[in-house]
C-alpha positions as CSV (number, residue, x, y, z in Angstrom):
1,M,-7.1,142.4,-125.5
2,D,-4.4,143.6,-123.1
3,I,-5.4,143.6,-119.3
4,S,-3.8,147.1,-118.8
5,L,-6.0,148.5,-121.6
6,I,-9.1,147.0,-119.9
7,I,-8.1,148.5,-116.6
8,V,-7.5,152.0,-118.2
9,L,-10.9,151.8,-120.0
10,A,-12.6,150.8,-116.7
11,I,-11.0,153.7,-114.9
12,I,-12.1,156.1,-117.6
13,V,-15.7,154.7,-117.5
14,V,-15.9,154.9,-113.7
15,A,-14.5,158.5,-113.7
16,A,-17.0,159.5,-116.4
17,L,-19.9,158.0,-114.5
18,Y,-18.7,159.7,-111.3
19,F,-18.6,163.1,-113.0
20,V,-22.0,162.6,-114.6
21,S,-23.3,161.7,-111.1
22,L,-21.8,164.9,-109.7
23,Y,-23.2,167.0,-112.5
24,N,-26.7,165.5,-112.0
25,H,-26.6,166.1,-108.3
26,L,-25.7,169.8,-108.9
27,V,-28.6,170.1,-111.3
28,R,-31.0,168.6,-108.7
29,L,-29.7,171.1,-106.1
30,K,-30.1,174.0,-108.5
31,H,-33.7,173.0,-109.3
32,G,-34.4,172.4,-105.6
33,V,-33.5,176.1,-105.0
34,S,-35.9,177.1,-107.8
35,R,-38.6,174.9,-106.4
36,A,-38.1,176.3,-102.9
37,W,-38.3,179.9,-104.3
38,A,-41.5,179.0,-106.2
39,N,-43.0,177.9,-102.9
40,I,-42.2,181.2,-101.3
41,D,-43.5,183.1,-104.3
42,V,-46.9,181.4,-104.1
43,L,-47.4,182.6,-100.5
44,L,-46.1,186.0,-101.3
45,K,-48.6,186.3,-104.1
46,Q,-51.4,185.2,-101.8
47,R,-50.4,187.6,-99.1
48,H,-50.1,190.4,-101.7
49,D,-53.7,189.7,-102.7
50,E,-54.9,189.8,-99.0
51,L,-53.2,193.1,-98.0
52,P,-55.4,195.5,-99.9
53,K,-58.5,193.9,-98.3
54,L,-56.9,194.4,-94.8
55,V,-56.0,198.0,-95.6
56,E,-59.5,198.7,-96.8
57,T,-61.0,197.1,-93.7
58,C,-58.7,199.2,-91.5
59,K,-59.4,202.4,-93.4
60,Q,-63.1,202.0,-92.6
61,H,-62.3,202.1,-88.8
62,M,-58.9,203.9,-88.6
63,G,-59.5,207.1,-90.5
64,Y,-56.6,209.1,-89.1
65,E,-53.9,206.4,-89.0
66,Q,-52.9,207.0,-92.6
67,D,-49.2,206.8,-91.9
68,T,-49.5,203.2,-90.7
69,L,-51.7,202.2,-93.6
70,T,-49.4,204.0,-96.1
71,A,-46.3,202.2,-94.8
72,V,-48.0,198.9,-95.4
73,I,-49.1,199.9,-98.9
74,E,-45.6,201.1,-99.8
75,A,-43.9,198.0,-98.4
76,R,-46.4,195.8,-100.3
77,S,-45.4,197.5,-103.5
78,A,-41.7,197.1,-102.7
79,V,-42.2,193.4,-102.1
80,A,-44.1,193.0,-105.3
81,K,-41.4,194.8,-107.3
82,A,-38.6,192.8,-105.8
83,R,-40.5,189.5,-106.2
84,E,-41.2,190.2,-109.9
85,Q,-37.5,191.1,-110.5
86,G,-36.3,188.0,-108.6
87,D,-34.1,190.3,-106.5
88,V,-33.7,188.2,-103.3
89,G,-31.7,190.9,-101.5
90,A,-34.3,193.6,-102.2
91,L,-37.1,191.2,-101.3
92,G,-35.5,190.6,-97.9
93,Q,-35.3,194.4,-97.2
94,A,-38.9,194.9,-98.4
95,E,-40.2,192.0,-96.4
96,T,-38.6,193.5,-93.3
97,Q,-40.4,196.8,-93.9
98,L,-43.7,195.0,-94.6
99,R,-43.5,192.8,-91.5
100,L,-42.7,195.9,-89.4
101,G,-45.6,197.7,-91.0
102,L,-48.0,194.9,-90.4
103,G,-46.8,194.6,-86.8
104,N,-47.4,198.3,-86.3
105,L,-50.8,198.0,-88.0
106,F,-51.9,195.2,-85.8
107,A,-50.6,197.0,-82.7
108,V,-52.4,200.2,-83.6
109,A,-55.6,198.3,-84.5
110,E,-55.9,197.3,-80.8
111,D,-56.8,200.9,-80.1
112,Y,-60.0,200.6,-82.3
113,P,-62.5,198.2,-80.6
114,E,-64.9,198.4,-83.5
115,L,-62.1,197.3,-85.8
116,T,-60.9,194.4,-83.6
117,A,-64.5,193.3,-83.2
118,S,-64.9,193.1,-87.0
119,D,-65.2,189.6,-88.4
120,S,-63.6,190.7,-91.6
121,F,-60.6,192.1,-89.7
122,H,-60.2,188.9,-87.7
123,H,-60.4,186.7,-90.8
124,L,-57.8,188.8,-92.7
125,R,-55.6,189.0,-89.7
126,S,-55.6,185.3,-89.1
127,R,-55.2,184.7,-92.9
128,I,-52.2,187.0,-93.1
129,T,-50.7,185.7,-89.9
130,G,-51.0,182.1,-91.3
131,L,-49.3,183.2,-94.6
132,E,-46.5,184.9,-92.6
133,S,-45.9,181.7,-90.8
134,G,-45.9,179.7,-94.0
135,I,-43.5,182.2,-95.6
136,A,-41.1,181.8,-92.6
137,D,-41.2,178.0,-92.9
138,R,-40.6,178.1,-96.6
139,R,-37.9,180.7,-96.2
140,E,-36.1,178.3,-93.9
141,Y,-36.4,175.6,-96.5
142,Y,-35.3,177.9,-99.3
143,N,-32.2,179.0,-97.3
144,D,-31.4,175.4,-96.5
145,S,-31.6,174.5,-100.3
146,V,-29.4,177.6,-101.1
147,N,-26.9,176.6,-98.5
148,H,-26.7,173.0,-99.8
149,L,-26.2,174.3,-103.4
150,N,-23.6,176.9,-102.4
151,V,-21.6,174.4,-100.3
152,R,-21.6,171.8,-103.1
153,I,-20.4,174.2,-105.8
154,E,-17.5,175.2,-103.6
155,Q,-16.4,171.7,-102.6
156,F,-13.9,169.6,-104.5
157,P,-14.4,167.9,-106.9
158,D,-17.9,169.5,-107.5
159,V,-16.2,172.9,-108.0
160,I,-14.6,171.6,-111.2
161,I,-18.0,170.7,-112.7
162,A,-19.7,173.8,-111.2
163,R,-17.2,176.2,-112.8
164,R,-17.1,174.3,-116.1
165,F,-20.9,174.3,-116.5
166,G,-21.6,177.7,-115.0
167,F,-23.3,176.9,-111.8
168,K,-23.6,180.1,-109.8
169,P,-24.2,180.5,-106.0
170,A,-27.7,181.4,-105.0
171,Q,-28.5,184.2,-102.6
172,L,-30.0,183.6,-99.1
173,L,-33.3,185.3,-98.3
174,E,-32.5,187.2,-95.2
175,F,-34.5,189.8,-93.2
176,D,-32.9,192.6,-91.3
177,E,-32.4,192.4,-87.6
178,A,-35.2,195.0,-87.1
179,E,-37.7,192.4,-88.3
180,K,-36.7,190.1,-85.4
181,A,-37.1,192.9,-82.8
182,D,-40.2,193.4,-80.8
183,V,-42.5,196.2,-81.8
184,N,-42.0,199.2,-79.5
185,I,-45.6,199.9,-78.5
186,Q,-44.7,203.0,-76.4
187,Q,-43.0,204.5,-79.5
188,L,-46.2,203.9,-81.5
189,F,-48.5,205.6,-79.1
190,G,-46.0,208.2,-77.7
């Protein structure tokens, strides 16, 4: 066998192995994004189940604060709808509204000593706060996974494989700037 033929075959085999390796890495990144989303989804479902209990507990003590409770209920529904549809953009917006609503609810609750003294309220508040913290941590991991995938499918030579096999960029889970702002307590009670 001719040495030049062996060299050409070796180059073809190495190139094929390289492209298989790139493809497998993109698949791992894609599934990493799916896994990170599933981790967020678990916490969103848990919080979704806790919110009606919190609203019911608050209703028993905060009879005339219906606007605050209604905002939380509506935001909860919007989060559930976006989560079920897998719409990351809508989920980010709905999450912003829910977080603002919960912040307002907890701020207004301070005006009701019998509510803040309730064991049920304390338990639910700490449970939901813990879930919020977990969602924030998992959101960070999800966005990191999305970023890795999106960068890789735009880099050469990965872009060749990504386009050929239909790898699509994933969407970051972002919350509005309003979510990061402090709750205006004076506006709530003004």
